[in-house]
N, C-alpha and C positions, 0 to 999 in steps of 0.2 A: 367377493375381492375385486370384481370387475369395476366396481363404482371407485376404487382406488386410483384408477386410471382415467377418469372422467376427464374430459377436456374444456376449458371454458371456449364458448364459440367465439368466432372472429366477429359477429354481429354485436355481440357482447361487449367486446373490446372495443370495437368502433363506436358503439354508444357512449361508453366510459371517456373516450377520447374527446369528444366533443361536448362534454359537460361543461357548463359555465354556471357563474354565480358565486356569491360570497363562500358556499361550502365546497367549492373546488380549487385547485391549484391554479393561480394565475400565469397565463402565458404571456412573458414579456422577454425571452431571451432569443436573441438573434444568432447567426452563424459565428460573429466576433466573440460574443459573449460564451458560447459554446466551446469554441477553440480555446479561449482563455481559460474556460473552466476545466478542460482537458490538460493543458499544460501547467496550469495550477496544481492540479493533482499528480501529475508525473514527474515535474522536476522537483525534487526535495529529498526525500529520504534516500532514494538511491544513489544520488550524487554525494550529497553532503553527511550522510550515514553509514547507509549499507555497504558502500563501495570499500570500505576498510575492511568488513566482513569477507566480501567476496574475493579482495586481493589476497587474504590469507588463505584462501582456498584453491586459487588458479595462479596465483603469481603474476607476471607481467600479462599472462593471458586473460586477464580480466577484461580485456578489449574483446576478445572472441565470445566471453560469457556474455557481454552486452548485446553482442550480435544475435547469439542463439536466443536469449531472451526475446530480443526483438522481432526475431522470425516468428516465434511462436506466439506473439502477442499480434503480429500483422495479419496472420492467417485468422486467428479467432477475432481481431478487429474488423476483419471485412464481413464475417458473419455477423456481428453486433450491428454493422452498420445497415445491413439489409433488414434485421429484425427492428431496429431503432426507426427507420423510415416507415416501415410497415406498420407496426405498432407503436405508435407515438403514447406509450402511457410510462407512468414511473413504474419502478418495479424491476426494469432491466430484465437480467436472465431469468429471473423468478416468472415473470410475465410471459416470456418467450417459452419456457417450458410448459407453464400451463397451456397454452395454445397449441403444443404439439406433442408433449409427452404425458401429459395428464397431471391430475392434483398432487399424488404421492411425489412424483419427480418434482414438482413446483415447490411443495413444501421443503423437500430436502435443499434444493438449490436456493430458496428464500433463506433458510435457517443457515447454510452455507456462506452466504452472502453478509449475513450478521457477524460471522467469523471474520469475514474479508474486512468490511468497513468499519467495525465498531473496534475491534482489534487493531486494524490498520491505523486509526486514529490513535491508538494508544501506543504504538510503535513510534509514531511520528511525534507524538507530545513528549516522550522519553528523549527522542532526538533533539527536538526543540531545546529542551532543557540543558541538553549538553552543552549545547552552543549559546545559551544564554549563560550559564556558567562562564563560559569562556570570554563571553563578552564582558561580565563584571570582572573579571581578571584583569581586563585591558586597564580598568581605573583603580587597580589594586585592592579591590573588593573580594573577599575570600568567602563564598558561600559555605556554610558548614557541610561536609560531604554526606552526613546522614540525611541532611534535608535537601542534597542535592541528587541523590541518586538512590535506587532502591539499594537494600541491604547488600546485595551480592555484587551490585556495580560498584558501590561505594567502597567495599572492602577491597575489591580488585585494583580499583584506582588508588586507594592508600598504598597497598603493596606495590604498586609500580612506582609510585612516588619515592617510597623508601628504597626501593631497589635501584632506582637511578641515582641516588644520592650515594649508596653503598657502590656502585661502580665508579662514580666519579672519585670517590676516595681511594678504593683499592685499585683501581685500573685506569690512571688517568691517562696511560696509552691510548685508550679506546676514545674514539671520539663520536659523540651521539649523532646519529643518522647514517651510520656506517653499517655494513653487515657483521663486521665483528662486535660490534656494540650490541647489534638487536639480537646477535645470537646469545651473548652473553647475559643481556636482559631476560629473554624467552627461557634460558636454563634456569636463572632464578626464580621466575615467575612459576615455572613448571614445578619446582622443588624448593620453595623456601624455607630458610632455617627457621628454626624456632624464634631466634632472637629478631628476625624481619618480620615474620608474623605478629610478635608482639608488638612491635613498633608500628606495624600496620594498622592493629585494633587501636593503639593509643593515639594514631593521627586520626583515626575514622571517629574515635570519642563518641561512639553512639549510646543514646539511652537504653535501658533495658526494661523490658516487661517480664516478669517471673524468670529471670536469669538470662532472656534470651535479647540479643542486640536487635534493635529494629532501624529500619531506613524508610524514609518517605520521601519520593521526588515532590517535593512543594512546587517548583516551578511547572512541572509537567500538568499537576492536578489544576493548577490556575488558569493556565491558558487553555486547557479544554473547556473550562467552565466559560472564557471569555469567548471563543468560539461559538460555544453554544448558543450563548446569549445574542450574538450578531446573527445567527442562523433563524433564531426566533423571531428576530424584528422583521424580516423578509427577505425575498429572492432577490429582488432588484437591487438592494443595498449589500446582500451577500457577494453578488455578481460583481458590482462597481468596486467593492472592497478587493475582492480577489483579483480584477483586471489591474489595479494599481500595482499589487504585490509581483504580479507577473512580469510588469514591465521591466520592474527593479531586479527581479531574479534572474532574467534573460541577460540584463546587462552585466550581472555578478557572473554568470556562467561564463560569458564572451570574455570577460576580464580575467577569469582563471585560466582560460585556454591560452590567451594571448599573452599575459604575463607570465604563467607557469611554463610555457614552452622555452623561455628562456634559461630556465634552471634545469631543464631536462639532459640527463646523463644518460646517453644511449646505452651504455655498459648496464644499466639498471634492467633494460628489457631483455638482456641476455645475449649471448652469441650463437645460441643454437636451440633446437626444439625444447630440449630438456631443461635449459636454464629459463627459457621462455615460458614454458609449460610445465613446472618443476611435479606438478601432480598429474600429468597427461590429461588426456580425454575426460576421463572421471572427475577430475579437478575442476575442468571448464564447465562441466555438467552441474557439479556441485555449486559452483560460483554463480553459474545462470540462475540454479533454482533459489539461491539466496537473494541476488540482485533483483530478480523478478518481480520483486516487491515495489520496484522503481516504475513500473509500468501500470500498475494497477488502476492508476487513475483515469485512463481512458474510458474502461467501462462505466467508470462513475458517471461519465458524461450521459450515458443513456439512460440514467435514472432520471434525469430531468427531461425527458422529451415530452412528458405532460405539461411542461412550462416553457417549450419552445415555441415561438410564433409559427414557423413553418418547418415542422420537424421531419415532414417528407425531403425537404431540401437540404435543410441546415444540419441534420444529427450526422449524417455520413461526412459532411465537411468537418465539423468538431471533432469526430473520431479519428478520422483519416489524418487529417492536418497534424493535430496535436501528437500524434504518436509517430509521424514520419520525423518531425522537427526535433522531438525529443531525443529518439533514437540517434541521431546523427551528434548531438552534442554529448550525450553519454558517452558514445566511442571516442570523442574528441577529450573529454576530463578524464576518462580511464586512462587515456595514453599519458597524458600529462602527470597525472597522480603516479603512476607505475614508472614512470621516467623521472620523476623529481627525486623519489625516495626508493630504496630498496622495498621490495614487497614484504620482506620480514619485519619492517621497521614502521610499515604504515600503521597509524593509530586506529583504533575501532571507533571510539567514540565521536573523533571529529577528525577524520582524516585530511581533509584539505586544509583546513586552518593549521592542524600541526605540522603539514609539509612545508607550509610558507615559514613557519615558525623555526624548522630546522634550518633554514637559509637565512635567518635573522632578517627578514622581509616583515616586520612586526605590522607596519601600516597595511600591508596587503592581507595580512592574517586578519586585522581588524575589519576591513572592508568585506572579507569573504564571512566573517562571523555574522556581519549586520545581515547579509544576502542570505546565509543560513537559516538565520532566524525568521526572516521575512519568507522565504520559500518555503520551509515547513509550516508556517502558519496558513499559507494557502492550501497545502496539501491537507492540513488537518480539517479545514474548512470544507474542501471537496468531499472528503471521507464521511465527514459526519452529515453531510449534505445528502450523501447517496445512502446512508443507512436509514436515515429517517424517511426518504421517499420509498424505500424497500419495504419498511414496517406499515407505511401507509397504505401500499398496495395490497399487502397481505391482510391488513385489518379490512379493507374495503371488500374483501373476498370472504370475510368471516372467520378467516384462519388464526388471526391474533384479535384481541377483545376491540370491536369496532368503536365504541365509545371512547377509547382511550387512545389508540394508535391511530384511529382514522379522524380525529377530531381535527376541523380547521378552524384557527384563529380566526375570528369575524373581522379583526382589524388588521392583520398582519398578512392573513391568507396562506399561512404555513401550518403543517401539522406539528404545532409546538409541543405536545405532550411527549409525543415520541422523540422528538428531538431533544428534549431536556432528558429523558431517560438515557438516550444512546450518549448524550455528552456526559452524563454522569458516570455511567459503566466505564467510558474511554478514561475519563479523569482518575477512576479509582484504580483500573489494572494497570495504566502507564505510570502510575505513581510507585507501585509496588512490585514490579515485575521486570525482569532483565530484558532490554531490548532484543537481543539475539533469540531468546525463546517466543517472544510475542511474533518476531518477524516471520520466523520459520512457519508457525502456525498459521498465519495469515497467507503466507505464499502458496501452502499447499491446498488451502481452503479456496483460494483464487484459482488455482490451476484446475482444480474441479470443476468450478463454475464454467472455466473456459472450454473444457472438454465437452460439456454438456450444452453448450451453447453450440459448438460445431456439429454435435450429434442433432441438435434441435433444427438447425436450419437445413439440412438433407431431409429429415421427417417431413418439414412442412413443403418443400419442392415436390416431395412424393405424393403426399395427401392432398395438398391443395395447390396443383401448379398453375391454375388460372388465375390465383389471387393477385391483384395489382402490386407490383413490386417498385416503388420509386426508384430504389437502388438495388442493382442485384449485383452480389457478390459473384466475381468470375469463377469459372471451373467449380461450379457445386453440382451441376446436375447435367447431363446422366452420369459423367464420371466424376465424382466427389474429391478431385484433387487438393482443394484448398481446405475443405473441411478435415479430410484424414491426414494432411500434413499439420492442421492444427492440433488433431487428437495425439498423433505422435510425438510432435515435437513439446505439448505441454506435458504428455503422460511421462515422457521421459525425465522432465525437470521434477514431477512429482515424485517419480522413482529415486531420483538422485538425493532428494530430502532425507531419506532414511527411514529405517522402521519408527523410532521414537516419533516422528512427525506423524506418521500414518496411525500409529495408535492413538495419538492424541485427536486427530481428525475423526478416526472410528468412534472414540467415546463421546466427542461432540455431537456427531450425526444420531447416536443411539440416544443420546438425552432427547434430541429434536423428535425422534421418530416417538418417544414416549410422550412427550407435549402434544405431537399430532393426534395419537390415537386417545388420549384422555381428553382433549379439548378441541382441537383443530376440526377433526373429521366430524363431531357433533355440531359445530356450529358453521360448517362450509355453507356458502351460500348456492353453490353448484350442489352442494348432496341434498339440501333441503328443498331442491326446486326453485328457489328465488332467482337463479340466473339461469338462462340457457345453456347448455352443454352440447359439445359435438358426441355422435356415437362413438362408443368405446370401440367398436370393431375397426376404426381407421388405424389403431395401432400395428 
């Protein structure tokens, strides 16, 4: 059993980090590109999609939920920055775990990162589709509901439309956007009559296979494939594409905060703690776990360490700057969103766009819709980029088929086969699965990765204290204040996500362990003596 915890030697890692040639990744990213990648991944789903889910869990205290998530990420981000500067390799937390906790933990975290990045891209593709459908509505183009959403989301959207129409007829005294209207709508949605359900199915108009209605999110499927194509072509092209989009969506976020502040009704924030945080501290914790997805982009930056020109200096800059800037913007948008619309009325699929529509500011909603589409595009790009680099790192170590996932395209210098597979997986899952279910799975998997990285940085400080560290996270040794806080904050958000998501995580990890013991362990280059390993007694 001891060989399960064999660690990859730092010498081996450093040798890989300095590989060059057509069969290695191309170093072409500077501090600006890395920061842009971080912002590109972070600003997107959290603001444009999942803020709606968070508001329904925390109310106006959504602002505090973003603070809680941001703190958890800040503590983990400092640990990531230390590792990324010290071990400039693709693989992110997988590589860090291999050097500190051993192969079994490395496999677990690598398998877990697949849940984070591939499923994260699926979540974003679904959110992208929601905004794209809203964009088509600007021009009066109605996408069929069964082709615009997965079946469950499409049916819920159809039910909401017929419920709103019913309220407009039966309760003309209720104004859309007010709390009484949202309460009445929520009551109908919770217990729809047989007549309304029948109307919703008729509006959905979905085809059937063996008597079962189907739904397929076609826009989500197509955008995932297009992003995959860009990533295969090259890292420089991907980074330039991302940078252009980031400039656009930063302008849109500032636009939302600036214009939205003019429509804020402070009464929507509540008059006391109970109305500000209707579900208490527990609701804030749950919302933090939901909107935590907003922050996972910063760790995707670390997967590009092997493509950074000067990773020792630039990786910490990219991680810390992108995380800090995005946290401030998130809090501002959360304040504006919950101030514009009563939290009960905030739309889940496209919360900000619908908020402006409630005030009949259609042109602003159109601008936000375009920004949302652009923003979510860059998020998807960085997620799929991170996924392919983790698969590449695992294949280099023999834990996945090396000839497939480790194959570098001779012209584009990208791990093209793994990129295509990850893109196809994201496309399929995003087209048939509800966004809230995927988002929760992604969150709990990412939180586990953050917890392991916080533990790993302490382990390496103890086992290899003299190793050069271009960036040293503060308060790690001898009293590990930052890592412990990272474990506590992120562990609390994992707990608040509930037993159903824990079960999904456990099932996913059990599947991963089956793969490890049936394939990966037998093909591991460390186990076969093809790579030098650290003595196991360092544990």
